[in-house]
All heavy atoms as TSV, in Angstrom:
chain	resi	resn	atom	element	x	y	z
A	1	MET	N	N	0.852	-1.185	0.003
A	1	MET	CA	C	-0.002	-0.006	-0.010
A	1	MET	C	C	0.898	1.244	-0.003
A	1	MET	O	O	1.894	1.298	0.700
A	1	MET	CB	C	-0.909	-0.048	1.253
A	1	MET	CG	C	-1.604	1.225	1.575
A	1	MET	SD	S	-2.691	1.021	3.007
A	1	MET	CE	C	-2.612	2.652	3.677
A	2	ARG	N	N	0.508	2.228	-0.748
A	2	ARG	CA	C	1.207	3.510	-0.774
A	2	ARG	C	C	0.629	4.424	0.304
A	2	ARG	O	O	-0.562	4.421	0.583
A	2	ARG	CB	C	1.014	4.209	-2.114
A	2	ARG	CG	C	1.949	3.817	-3.184
A	2	ARG	CD	C	3.323	4.347	-2.860
A	2	ARG	NE	N	4.048	4.689	-4.071
A	2	ARG	CZ	C	5.297	4.405	-4.236
A	2	ARG	NH1	N	5.963	3.803	-3.298
A	2	ARG	NH2	N	5.906	4.771	-5.327
A	3	CYS	N	N	1.453	5.242	0.888
A	3	CYS	CA	C	1.033	6.207	1.902
A	3	CYS	C	C	0.125	7.264	1.269
A	3	CYS	O	O	0.472	7.856	0.242
A	3	CYS	CB	C	2.251	6.864	2.539
A	3	CYS	SG	S	1.853	8.112	3.772
A	4	VAL	N	N	-1.015	7.503	1.897
A	4	VAL	CA	C	-1.933	8.521	1.365
A	4	VAL	C	C	-1.523	9.944	1.756
A	4	VAL	O	O	-2.029	10.895	1.200
A	4	VAL	CB	C	-3.402	8.269	1.800
A	4	VAL	CG1	C	-3.879	6.915	1.288
A	4	VAL	CG2	C	-3.544	8.344	3.312
A	5	ILE	N	N	-0.587	10.076	2.667
A	5	ILE	CA	C	-0.127	11.398	3.106
A	5	ILE	C	C	0.969	11.920	2.193
A	5	ILE	O	O	0.843	12.958	1.565
A	5	ILE	CB	C	0.341	11.358	4.581
A	5	ILE	CG1	C	-0.780	10.899	5.507
A	5	ILE	CG2	C	0.896	12.738	5.000
A	5	ILE	CD1	C	-2.022	11.752	5.487
A	6	CYS	N	N	2.078	11.185	2.114
A	6	CYS	CA	C	3.225	11.657	1.294
A	6	CYS	C	C	3.157	11.171	-0.137
A	6	CYS	O	O	3.832	11.711	-1.009
A	6	CYS	CB	C	4.532	11.292	1.939
A	6	CYS	SG	S	4.955	9.530	1.832
A	7	LYS	N	N	2.401	10.117	-0.375
A	7	LYS	CA	C	2.234	9.516	-1.709
A	7	LYS	C	C	3.531	8.995	-2.301
A	7	LYS	O	O	3.589	8.683	-3.493
A	7	LYS	CB	C	1.540	10.488	-2.668
A	7	LYS	CG	C	0.167	10.872	-2.207
A	7	LYS	CD	C	-0.510	11.787	-3.162
A	7	LYS	CE	C	-1.905	12.229	-2.775
A	7	LYS	NZ	N	-2.344	12.190	-1.446
A	8	ALA	N	N	4.582	8.899	-1.494
A	8	ALA	CA	C	5.862	8.446	-2.021
A	8	ALA	C	C	6.347	7.171	-1.348
A	8	ALA	O	O	7.107	6.420	-1.934
A	8	ALA	CB	C	6.913	9.537	-1.828
A	9	GLY	N	N	5.918	6.938	-0.115
A	9	GLY	CA	C	6.442	5.808	0.649
A	9	GLY	C	C	5.513	4.612	0.654
A	9	GLY	O	O	4.305	4.742	0.509
A	10	ASP	N	N	6.120	3.441	0.821
A	10	ASP	CA	C	5.349	2.223	1.008
A	10	ASP	C	C	5.080	2.032	2.493
A	10	ASP	O	O	5.918	2.322	3.344
A	10	ASP	CB	C	6.133	1.005	0.484
A	10	ASP	CG	C	6.254	1.018	-1.024
A	10	ASP	OD1	O	5.276	1.403	-1.700
A	10	ASP	OD2	O	7.319	0.652	-1.542
A	11	VAL	N	N	3.878	1.518	2.798
A	11	VAL	CA	C	3.503	1.249	4.194
A	11	VAL	C	C	3.923	-0.180	4.497
A	11	VAL	O	O	3.580	-1.122	3.797
A	11	VAL	CB	C	1.973	1.440	4.388
A	11	VAL	CG1	C	1.578	1.066	5.793
A	11	VAL	CG2	C	1.581	2.890	4.074
A	12	VAL	N	N	4.730	-0.321	5.561
A	12	VAL	CA	C	5.232	-1.628	5.975
A	12	VAL	C	C	4.711	-1.977	7.352
A	12	VAL	O	O	4.425	-1.098	8.170
A	12	VAL	CB	C	6.784	-1.650	5.957
A	12	VAL	CG1	C	7.310	-1.454	4.559
A	12	VAL	CG2	C	7.352	-0.581	6.879
A	13	ARG	N	N	4.580	-3.264	7.615
A	13	ARG	CA	C	4.121	-3.729	8.927
A	13	ARG	C	C	5.187	-3.405	9.976
A	13	ARG	O	O	6.377	-3.641	9.766
A	13	ARG	CB	C	3.868	-5.215	8.916
A	13	ARG	CG	C	2.723	-5.593	8.038
A	13	ARG	CD	C	2.536	-7.085	8.020
A	13	ARG	NE	N	1.198	-7.339	8.481
A	13	ARG	CZ	C	0.725	-8.523	8.794
A	13	ARG	NH1	N	1.503	-9.570	8.730
A	13	ARG	NH2	N	-0.529	-8.662	9.166
A	14	SER	N	N	4.720	-2.891	11.108
A	14	SER	CA	C	5.631	-2.509	12.176
A	14	SER	C	C	4.834	-2.408	13.475
A	14	SER	O	O	3.704	-2.868	13.546
A	14	SER	CB	C	6.285	-1.170	11.847
A	14	SER	OG	O	7.297	-0.853	12.754
A	15	VAL	N	N	5.435	-1.827	14.482
A	15	VAL	CA	C	4.739	-1.485	15.734
A	15	VAL	C	C	5.026	-0.033	16.048
A	15	VAL	O	O	6.017	0.528	15.577
A	15	VAL	CB	C	5.172	-2.393	16.929
A	15	VAL	CG1	C	4.744	-3.814	16.711
A	15	VAL	CG2	C	6.667	-2.292	17.162
A	16	THR	N	N	4.143	0.558	16.826
A	16	THR	CA	C	4.271	1.966	17.180
A	16	THR	C	C	3.761	2.177	18.597
A	16	THR	O	O	3.175	1.284	19.189
A	16	THR	CB	C	3.512	2.846	16.163
A	16	THR	OG1	O	3.855	4.208	16.389
A	16	THR	CG2	C	2.008	2.663	16.279
A	17	SER	N	N	3.991	3.373	19.111
A	17	SER	CA	C	3.418	3.768	20.402
A	17	SER	C	C	2.283	4.755	20.116
A	17	SER	O	O	2.377	5.586	19.206
A	17	SER	CB	C	4.453	4.431	21.277
A	17	SER	OG	O	5.442	3.500	21.641
A	18	VAL	N	N	1.221	4.642	20.893
A	18	VAL	CA	C	0.072	5.535	20.768
A	18	VAL	C	C	-0.087	6.292	22.092
A	18	VAL	O	O	-0.075	5.674	23.161
A	18	VAL	CB	C	-1.223	4.733	20.451
A	18	VAL	CG1	C	-2.422	5.635	20.432
A	18	VAL	CG2	C	-1.075	3.987	19.152
A	19	THR	N	N	-0.222	7.598	22.005
A	19	THR	CA	C	-0.438	8.419	23.201
A	19	THR	C	C	-1.816	9.074	23.115
A	19	THR	O	O	-2.152	9.697	22.121
A	19	THR	CB	C	0.636	9.520	23.301
A	19	THR	OG1	O	1.936	8.896	23.315
A	19	THR	CG2	C	0.460	10.345	24.567
A	20	LEU	N	N	-2.608	8.864	24.168
A	20	LEU	CA	C	-3.958	9.414	24.230
A	20	LEU	C	C	-4.185	10.098	25.560
A	20	LEU	O	O	-3.557	9.732	26.561
A	20	LEU	CB	C	-4.994	8.284	24.080
A	20	LEU	CG	C	-4.935	7.477	22.783
A	20	LEU	CD1	C	-5.756	6.203	22.927
A	20	LEU	CD2	C	-5.457	8.301	21.637
A	21	GLU	N	N	-5.067	11.073	25.589
A	21	GLU	CA	C	-5.483	11.664	26.852
A	21	GLU	C	C	-6.908	11.234	27.148
A	21	GLU	O	O	-7.790	11.407	26.325
A	21	GLU	CB	C	-5.393	13.173	26.761
A	21	GLU	CG	C	-3.970	13.676	26.697
A	21	GLU	CD	C	-3.866	15.185	26.724
A	21	GLU	OE1	O	-4.789	15.849	27.249
A	21	GLU	OE2	O	-2.878	15.711	26.204
A	22	ARG	N	N	-7.094	10.642	28.305
A	22	ARG	CA	C	-8.402	10.204	28.748
A	22	ARG	C	C	-8.603	10.708	30.169
A	22	ARG	O	O	-7.786	10.464	31.042
A	22	ARG	CB	C	-8.520	8.672	28.752
A	22	ARG	CG	C	-8.529	8.069	27.372
A	22	ARG	CD	C	-9.864	8.394	26.718
A	22	ARG	NE	N	-9.965	7.898	25.375
A	22	ARG	CZ	C	-9.689	8.591	24.308
A	22	ARG	NH1	N	-9.245	9.828	24.400
A	22	ARG	NH2	N	-9.839	8.085	23.108
A	23	ARG	N	N	-9.686	11.453	30.340
A	23	ARG	CA	C	-9.990	12.083	31.641
A	23	ARG	C	C	-8.782	12.922	32.050
A	23	ARG	O	O	-8.395	13.809	31.337
A	23	ARG	CB	C	-10.400	11.034	32.663
A	23	ARG	CG	C	-11.656	10.262	32.242
A	23	ARG	CD	C	-12.122	9.298	33.321
A	23	ARG	NE	N	-13.313	8.629	32.865
A	23	ARG	CZ	C	-13.319	7.446	32.286
A	23	ARG	NH1	N	-12.217	6.781	32.125
A	23	ARG	NH2	N	-14.462	6.901	31.890
A	24	GLU	N	N	-8.206	12.647	33.189
A	24	GLU	CA	C	-7.033	13.396	33.658
A	24	GLU	C	C	-5.748	12.622	33.454
A	24	GLU	O	O	-4.711	12.963	34.029
A	24	GLU	CB	C	-7.204	13.740	35.158
A	24	GLU	CG	C	-8.447	14.539	35.470
A	24	GLU	CD	C	-8.404	15.933	34.829
A	24	GLU	OE1	O	-7.342	16.572	34.849
A	24	GLU	OE2	O	-9.458	16.344	34.332
A	25	THR	N	N	-5.794	11.582	32.641
A	25	THR	CA	C	-4.644	10.683	32.480
A	25	THR	C	C	-4.129	10.707	31.048
A	25	THR	O	O	-4.888	10.627	30.098
A	25	THR	CB	C	-5.079	9.228	32.846
A	25	THR	OG1	O	-5.579	9.198	34.170
A	25	THR	CG2	C	-3.909	8.270	32.714
A	26	THR	N	N	-2.807	10.801	30.927
A	26	THR	CA	C	-2.148	10.624	29.638
A	26	THR	C	C	-1.760	9.149	29.566
A	26	THR	O	O	-1.049	8.643	30.448
A	26	THR	CB	C	-0.899	11.497	29.511
A	26	THR	OG1	O	-1.307	12.862	29.595
A	26	THR	CG2	C	-0.194	11.264	28.177
A	27	VAL	N	N	-2.252	8.452	28.542
A	27	VAL	CA	C	-2.025	7.022	28.413
A	27	VAL	C	C	-1.092	6.781	27.219
A	27	VAL	O	O	-1.359	7.255	26.117
A	27	VAL	CB	C	-3.354	6.274	28.184
A	27	VAL	CG1	C	-3.092	4.778	28.057
A	27	VAL	CG2	C	-4.331	6.564	29.298
A	28	VAL	N	N	-0.007	6.065	27.471
A	28	VAL	CA	C	0.925	5.673	26.406
A	28	VAL	C	C	0.802	4.157	26.249
A	28	VAL	O	O	0.975	3.414	27.219
A	28	VAL	CB	C	2.380	6.050	26.757
A	28	VAL	CG1	C	3.330	5.601	25.650
A	28	VAL	CG2	C	2.502	7.543	27.013
A	29	ILE	N	N	0.481	3.730	25.046
A	29	ILE	CA	C	0.363	2.307	24.767
A	29	ILE	C	C	1.475	1.949	23.784
A	29	ILE	O	O	1.560	2.506	22.687
A	29	ILE	CB	C	-1.023	1.974	24.185
A	29	ILE	CG1	C	-2.098	2.438	25.173
A	29	ILE	CG2	C	-1.116	0.472	23.897
A	29	ILE	CD1	C	-3.488	2.359	24.661
A	30	LYS	N	N	2.335	1.045	24.212
A	30	LYS	CA	C	3.517	0.664	23.433
A	30	LYS	C	C	3.263	-0.624	22.665
A	30	LYS	O	O	2.428	-1.429	23.021
A	30	LYS	CB	C	4.711	0.497	24.382
A	30	LYS	CG	C	5.030	1.786	25.142
A	30	LYS	CD	C	6.102	1.558	26.166
A	30	LYS	CE	C	7.416	1.502	25.448
A	30	LYS	NZ	N	8.557	1.454	26.389
A	31	ALA	N	N	4.017	-0.808	21.601
A	31	ALA	CA	C	4.028	-2.032	20.775
A	31	ALA	C	C	2.676	-2.303	20.110
A	31	ALA	O	O	2.214	-3.435	20.061
A	31	ALA	CB	C	4.489	-3.228	21.597
A	32	VAL	N	N	2.057	-1.249	19.607
A	32	VAL	CA	C	0.781	-1.384	18.895
A	32	VAL	C	C	1.095	-1.753	17.439
A	32	VAL	O	O	1.840	-1.054	16.757
A	32	VAL	CB	C	-0.024	-0.065	18.940
A	32	VAL	CG1	C	-1.313	-0.181	18.150
A	32	VAL	CG2	C	-0.314	0.335	20.374
A	33	PRO	N	N	0.511	-2.861	16.949
A	33	PRO	CA	C	0.756	-3.230	15.538
A	33	PRO	C	C	0.166	-2.181	14.603
A	33	PRO	O	O	-0.955	-1.711	14.813
A	33	PRO	CB	C	0.039	-4.570	15.377
A	33	PRO	CG	C	-0.593	-4.904	16.662
A	33	PRO	CD	C	-0.344	-3.803	17.629
A	34	ALA	N	N	0.930	-1.822	13.596
A	34	ALA	CA	C	0.477	-0.767	12.675
A	34	ALA	C	C	1.238	-0.891	11.361
A	34	ALA	O	O	2.279	-1.525	11.280
A	34	ALA	CB	C	0.736	0.603	13.281
A	35	GLY	N	N	0.670	-0.246	10.373
A	35	GLY	CA	C	1.398	-0.022	9.144
A	35	GLY	C	C	2.063	1.328	9.259
A	35	GLY	O	O	1.432	2.287	9.707
A	36	VAL	N	N	3.327	1.420	8.908
A	36	VAL	CA	C	4.063	2.689	9.039
A	36	VAL	C	C	4.715	3.003	7.689
A	36	VAL	O	O	5.380	2.150	7.085
A	36	VAL	CB	C	5.132	2.588	10.151
A	36	VAL	CG1	C	5.914	3.893	10.267
A	36	VAL	CG2	C	4.494	2.237	11.492
A	37	CYS	N	N	4.519	4.248	7.251
A	37	CYS	CA	C	5.132	4.678	5.992
A	37	CYS	C	C	6.654	4.737	6.140
A	37	CYS	O	O	7.172	5.377	7.057
A	37	CYS	CB	C	4.599	6.054	5.579
A	37	CYS	SG	S	5.389	6.715	4.089
A	38	ALA	N	N	7.332	4.075	5.223
A	38	ALA	CA	C	8.788	4.049	5.252
A	38	ALA	C	C	9.380	5.421	4.906
A	38	ALA	O	O	10.550	5.691	5.220
A	38	ALA	CB	C	9.307	3.006	4.284
A	39	ASN	N	N	8.600	6.302	4.297
A	39	ASN	CA	C	9.107	7.607	3.904
A	39	ASN	C	C	8.834	8.680	4.960
A	39	ASN	O	O	9.758	9.371	5.411
A	39	ASN	CB	C	8.496	8.022	2.563
A	39	ASN	CG	C	9.051	9.324	2.038
A	39	ASN	OD1	O	10.249	9.470	1.889
A	39	ASN	ND2	N	8.170	10.281	1.789
A	40	CYS	N	N	7.580	8.848	5.347
A	40	CYS	CA	C	7.218	9.966	6.229
A	40	CYS	C	C	6.875	9.555	7.670
A	40	CYS	O	O	6.728	10.401	8.542
A	40	CYS	CB	C	6.062	10.790	5.641
A	40	CYS	SG	S	4.456	9.945	5.663
A	41	GLY	N	N	6.687	8.253	7.891
A	41	GLY	CA	C	6.392	7.784	9.247
A	41	GLY	C	C	4.901	7.794	9.632
A	41	GLY	O	O	4.569	7.479	10.761
A	42	GLU	N	N	4.035	8.152	8.704
A	42	GLU	CA	C	2.580	8.125	9.010
A	42	GLU	C	C	2.195	6.721	9.446
A	42	GLU	O	O	2.674	5.724	8.911
A	42	GLU	CB	C	1.783	8.534	7.754
A	42	GLU	CG	C	0.301	8.548	7.960
A	42	GLU	CD	C	-0.191	9.645	8.884
A	42	GLU	OE1	O	0.542	10.633	9.100
A	42	GLU	OE2	O	-1.317	9.536	9.360
A	43	GLN	N	N	1.321	6.649	10.443
A	43	GLN	CA	C	0.938	5.377	11.034
A	43	GLN	C	C	-0.514	5.034	10.689
A	43	GLN	O	O	-1.378	5.894	10.747
A	43	GLN	CB	C	1.109	5.436	12.546
A	43	GLN	CG	C	2.502	5.815	12.956
A	43	GLN	CD	C	2.586	6.245	14.406
A	43	GLN	OE1	O	1.588	6.289	15.119
A	43	GLN	NE2	N	3.780	6.573	14.853
A	44	TYR	N	N	-0.744	3.771	10.351
A	44	TYR	CA	C	-2.068	3.276	10.030
A	44	TYR	C	C	-2.399	2.095	10.939
A	44	TYR	O	O	-1.671	1.119	10.970
A	44	TYR	CB	C	-2.124	2.811	8.568
A	44	TYR	CG	C	-1.809	3.902	7.577
A	44	TYR	CD1	C	-0.503	4.191	7.209
A	44	TYR	CD2	C	-2.838	4.653	7.033
A	44	TYR	CE1	C	-0.207	5.199	6.307
A	44	TYR	CE2	C	-2.554	5.676	6.114
A	44	TYR	CZ	C	-1.232	5.931	5.761
A	44	TYR	OH	O	-0.955	6.943	4.879
A	45	ILE	N	N	-3.489	2.241	11.718
A	45	ILE	CA	C	-3.903	1.191	12.644
A	45	ILE	C	C	-5.285	0.718	12.203
A	45	ILE	O	O	-6.180	1.526	11.993
A	45	ILE	CB	C	-3.924	1.725	14.084
A	45	ILE	CG1	C	-2.530	2.234	14.465
A	45	ILE	CG2	C	-4.389	0.653	15.066
A	45	ILE	CD1	C	-2.480	2.932	15.798
A	46	ASP	N	N	-5.445	-0.608	12.108
A	46	ASP	CA	C	-6.729	-1.144	11.631
A	46	ASP	C	C	-7.834	-1.005	12.695
A	46	ASP	O	O	-7.550	-0.678	13.853
A	46	ASP	CB	C	-6.584	-2.592	11.147
A	46	ASP	CG	C	-6.277	-3.581	12.257
A	46	ASP	OD1	O	-6.780	-3.440	13.387
A	46	ASP	OD2	O	-5.519	-4.528	11.998
A	47	GLU	N	N	-9.078	-1.216	12.287
A	47	GLU	CA	C	-10.223	-1.000	13.159
A	47	GLU	C	C	-10.219	-1.871	14.406
A	47	GLU	O	O	-10.546	-1.407	15.489
A	47	GLU	CB	C	-11.520	-1.221	12.383
A	47	GLU	CG	C	-11.838	-0.146	11.384
A	47	GLU	CD	C	-13.148	-0.406	10.679
A	47	GLU	OE1	O	-14.157	-0.647	11.371
A	47	GLU	OE2	O	-13.158	-0.394	9.438
A	48	THR	N	N	-9.875	-3.138	14.247
A	48	THR	CA	C	-9.865	-4.050	15.383
A	48	THR	C	C	-8.835	-3.611	16.416
A	48	THR	O	O	-9.105	-3.592	17.617
A	48	THR	CB	C	-9.575	-5.496	14.906
A	48	THR	OG1	O	-10.560	-5.872	13.936
A	48	THR	CG2	C	-9.610	-6.472	16.055
A	49	THR	N	N	-7.638	-3.275	15.953
A	49	THR	CA	C	-6.586	-2.816	16.839
A	49	THR	C	C	-6.972	-1.486	17.496
A	49	THR	O	O	-6.747	-1.299	18.691
A	49	THR	CB	C	-5.256	-2.681	16.084
A	49	THR	OG1	O	-4.947	-3.940	15.480
A	49	THR	CG2	C	-4.123	-2.282	17.000
A	50	THR	N	N	-7.584	-0.590	16.734
A	50	THR	CA	C	-8.029	0.695	17.286
A	50	THR	C	C	-9.028	0.489	18.414
A	50	THR	O	O	-8.920	1.119	19.472
A	50	THR	CB	C	-8.640	1.585	16.189
A	50	THR	OG1	O	-7.648	1.851	15.207
A	50	THR	CG2	C	-9.163	2.884	16.747
A	51	ALA	N	N	-9.966	-0.422	18.241
A	51	ALA	CA	C	-10.950	-0.697	19.278
A	51	ALA	C	C	-10.266	-1.229	20.536
A	51	ALA	O	O	-10.605	-0.811	21.661
A	51	ALA	CB	C	-11.992	-1.704	18.782
A	52	ALA	N	N	-9.278	-2.113	20.360
A	52	ALA	CA	C	-8.546	-2.633	21.508
A	52	ALA	C	C	-7.724	-1.548	22.216
A	52	ALA	O	O	-7.658	-1.503	23.441
A	52	ALA	CB	C	-7.644	-3.785	21.065
A	53	VAL	N	N	-7.128	-0.653	21.431
A	53	VAL	CA	C	-6.344	0.460	21.992
A	53	VAL	C	C	-7.259	1.393	22.802
A	53	VAL	O	O	-6.926	1.808	23.909
A	53	VAL	CB	C	-5.614	1.245	20.878
A	53	VAL	CG1	C	-5.113	2.606	21.358
A	53	VAL	CG2	C	-4.466	0.405	20.349
A	54	MET	N	N	-8.428	1.709	22.240
A	54	MET	CA	C	-9.370	2.591	22.955
A	54	MET	C	C	-9.852	1.987	24.268
A	54	MET	O	O	-9.936	2.669	25.291
A	54	MET	CB	C	-10.548	2.914	22.037
A	54	MET	CG	C	-10.166	3.676	20.786
A	54	MET	SD	S	-9.299	5.221	21.106
A	54	MET	CE	C	-10.655	6.220	21.649
A	55	LEU	N	N	-10.141	0.687	24.255
A	55	LEU	CA	C	-10.568	0.004	25.480
A	55	LEU	C	C	-9.441	0.004	26.516
A	55	LEU	O	O	-9.669	0.277	27.704
A	55	LEU	CB	C	-10.997	-1.416	25.154
A	55	LEU	CG	C	-11.486	-2.256	26.346
A	55	LEU	CD1	C	-12.702	-1.609	27.012
A	55	LEU	CD2	C	-11.805	-3.666	25.901
A	56	LEU	N	N	-8.233	-0.260	26.071
A	56	LEU	CA	C	-7.069	-0.269	26.965
A	56	LEU	C	C	-6.854	1.118	27.560
A	56	LEU	O	O	-6.563	1.267	28.748
A	56	LEU	CB	C	-5.822	-0.735	26.214
A	56	LEU	CG	C	-4.556	-0.915	27.015
A	56	LEU	CD1	C	-4.747	-1.870	28.175
A	56	LEU	CD2	C	-3.453	-1.445	26.095
A	57	ALA	N	N	-7.025	2.166	26.736
A	57	ALA	CA	C	-6.839	3.539	27.220
A	57	ALA	C	C	-7.903	3.896	28.252
A	57	ALA	O	O	-7.592	4.510	29.276
A	57	ALA	CB	C	-6.900	4.526	26.059
A	58	GLU	N	N	-9.142	3.502	28.004
A	58	GLU	CA	C	-10.211	3.787	28.978
A	58	GLU	C	C	-9.948	3.072	30.295
A	58	GLU	O	O	-10.125	3.636	31.371
A	58	GLU	CB	C	-11.583	3.373	28.404
A	58	GLU	CG	C	-12.073	4.303	27.311
A	58	GLU	CD	C	-12.319	5.729	27.812
A	58	GLU	OE1	O	-12.712	5.922	28.970
A	58	GLU	OE2	O	-12.129	6.658	27.009
A	59	THR	N	N	-9.524	1.840	30.206
A	59	THR	CA	C	-9.220	1.063	31.422
A	59	THR	C	C	-8.045	1.695	32.184
A	59	THR	O	O	-8.080	1.802	33.409
A	59	THR	CB	C	-8.869	-0.382	31.040
A	59	THR	OG1	O	-9.970	-0.957	30.323
A	59	THR	CG2	C	-8.603	-1.234	32.266
A	60	ALA	N	N	-7.019	2.085	31.465
A	60	ALA	CA	C	-5.846	2.711	32.091
A	60	ALA	C	C	-6.214	4.030	32.766
A	60	ALA	O	O	-5.688	4.356	33.829
A	60	ALA	CB	C	-4.748	2.927	31.061
A	61	ALA	N	N	-7.129	4.775	32.165
A	61	ALA	CA	C	-7.521	6.073	32.739
A	61	ALA	C	C	-8.233	5.930	34.071
A	61	ALA	O	O	-8.221	6.846	34.889
A	61	ALA	CB	C	-8.395	6.830	31.745
A	62	LEU	N	N	-8.832	4.767	34.299
A	62	LEU	CA	C	-9.554	4.533	35.562
A	62	LEU	C	C	-8.622	4.479	36.755
A	62	LEU	O	O	-9.086	4.596	37.892
A	62	LEU	CB	C	-10.385	3.254	35.463
A	62	LEU	CG	C	-11.533	3.295	34.465
A	62	LEU	CD1	C	-12.208	1.930	34.392
A	62	LEU	CD2	C	-12.541	4.369	34.826
A	63	THR	N	N	-7.312	4.329	36.525
A	63	THR	CA	C	-6.369	4.286	37.644
A	63	THR	C	C	-6.264	5.638	38.323
A	63	THR	O	O	-5.888	5.718	39.489
A	63	THR	CB	C	-4.939	3.880	37.187
A	63	THR	OG1	O	-4.417	4.897	36.336
A	63	THR	CG2	C	-4.951	2.533	36.476
A	64	GLY	N	N	-6.556	6.698	37.582
A	64	GLY	CA	C	-6.442	8.047	38.133
A	64	GLY	C	C	-5.045	8.597	38.152
A	64	GLY	O	O	-4.815	9.731	38.568
A	65	ALA	N	N	-4.081	7.821	37.674
A	65	ALA	CA	C	-2.689	8.288	37.618
A	65	ALA	C	C	-2.568	9.361	36.543
A	65	ALA	O	O	-3.251	9.332	35.544
A	65	ALA	CB	C	-1.766	7.127	37.309
A	66	PRO	N	N	-1.667	10.341	36.723
A	66	PRO	CA	C	-1.491	11.374	35.698
A	66	PRO	C	C	-0.937	10.812	34.392
A	66	PRO	O	O	-1.251	11.282	33.317
A	66	PRO	CB	C	-0.549	12.379	36.322
A	66	PRO	CG	C	0.027	11.724	37.512
A	66	PRO	CD	C	-0.854	10.597	37.893
A	67	VAL	N	N	-0.061	9.782	34.495
A	67	VAL	CA	C	0.497	9.119	33.310
A	67	VAL	C	C	0.457	7.624	33.536
A	67	VAL	O	O	0.840	7.132	34.600
A	67	VAL	CB	C	1.985	9.549	33.073
A	67	VAL	CG1	C	2.567	8.796	31.884
A	67	VAL	CG2	C	2.081	11.050	32.855
A	68	GLU	N	N	-0.008	6.923	32.540
A	68	GLU	CA	C	-0.096	5.458	32.617
A	68	GLU	C	C	0.511	4.901	31.347
A	68	GLU	O	O	0.153	5.314	30.232
A	68	GLU	CB	C	-1.576	5.059	32.764
A	68	GLU	CG	C	-1.811	3.600	33.008
A	68	GLU	CD	C	-1.480	3.149	34.410
A	68	GLU	OE1	O	-1.430	4.000	35.341
A	68	GLU	OE2	O	-1.223	1.960	34.596
A	69	VAL	N	N	1.455	3.970	31.474
A	69	VAL	CA	C	2.092	3.344	30.331
A	69	VAL	C	C	1.687	1.882	30.302
A	69	VAL	O	O	1.827	1.176	31.312
A	69	VAL	CB	C	3.644	3.456	30.378
A	69	VAL	CG1	C	4.283	2.776	29.184
A	69	VAL	CG2	C	4.038	4.921	30.440
A	70	ARG	N	N	1.167	1.427	29.174
A	70	ARG	CA	C	0.716	0.047	29.022
A	70	ARG	C	C	1.358	-0.571	27.778
A	70	ARG	O	O	1.728	0.121	26.844
A	70	ARG	CB	C	-0.800	-0.018	28.844
A	70	ARG	CG	C	-1.608	0.522	30.015
A	70	ARG	CD	C	-1.622	-0.471	31.162
A	70	ARG	NE	N	-2.252	0.057	32.338
A	70	ARG	CZ	C	-3.486	-0.265	32.757
A	70	ARG	NH1	N	-4.218	-1.084	32.050
A	70	ARG	NH2	N	-3.954	0.267	33.857
A	71	GLN	N	N	1.471	-1.889	27.804
A	71	GLN	CA	C	1.977	-2.653	26.675
A	71	GLN	C	C	0.777	-3.245	25.951
A	71	GLN	O	O	-0.087	-3.838	26.596
A	71	GLN	CB	C	2.917	-3.764	27.178
A	71	GLN	CG	C	3.661	-4.510	26.111
A	71	GLN	CD	C	4.848	-3.753	25.608
A	71	GLN	OE1	O	5.324	-2.787	26.199
A	71	GLN	NE2	N	5.378	-4.188	24.477
A	72	PHE	N	N	0.706	-3.092	24.628
A	72	PHE	CA	C	-0.391	-3.653	23.867
A	72	PHE	C	C	-0.197	-5.165	23.790
A	72	PHE	O	O	0.891	-5.651	23.548
A	72	PHE	CB	C	-0.420	-3.090	22.454
A	72	PHE	CG	C	-1.592	-3.555	21.641
A	72	PHE	CD1	C	-2.810	-2.904	21.735
A	72	PHE	CD2	C	-1.470	-4.650	20.811
A	72	PHE	CE1	C	-3.910	-3.327	21.012
A	72	PHE	CE2	C	-2.569	-5.085	20.074
A	72	PHE	CZ	C	-3.774	-4.432	20.160
A	73	ALA	N	N	-1.281	-5.887	24.003
A	73	ALA	CA	C	-1.273	-7.338	23.868
A	73	ALA	C	C	-2.515	-7.725	23.084
A	73	ALA	O	O	-3.629	-7.463	23.552
A	73	ALA	CB	C	-1.253	-8.020	25.234
A	74	ALA	N	N	-2.328	-8.339	21.932
A	74	ALA	CA	C	-3.458	-8.757	21.127
A	74	ALA	C	C	-4.244	-9.846	21.842
A	74	ALA	O	O	-3.679	-10.686	22.511
A	74	ALA	CB	C	-2.983	-9.253	19.778
A	75	ALA	N	N	-5.564	-9.769	21.715
A	75	ALA	CA	C	-6.416	-10.771	22.400
A	75	ALA	C	C	-6.376	-12.109	21.721
A	75	ALA	O	O	-6.107	-12.269	20.596
A	75	ALA	CB	C	-7.859	-10.237	22.433
């Protein structure tokens, strides 16, 4: 697949970190499977993975910690 942002790079399978803010918590989720443009670094995460990331972020935010770091684990 070609990157829709830069239109020059190929998207390759990789992992990335996702940072989200939920409630009063900044959640960092590491090792999220994604397609990453080899040219510009744009990240593409599929719908199933996005749903899992969002659920993990909501769960992490319930701790009330200002920063929460989690490792992604596919179900």
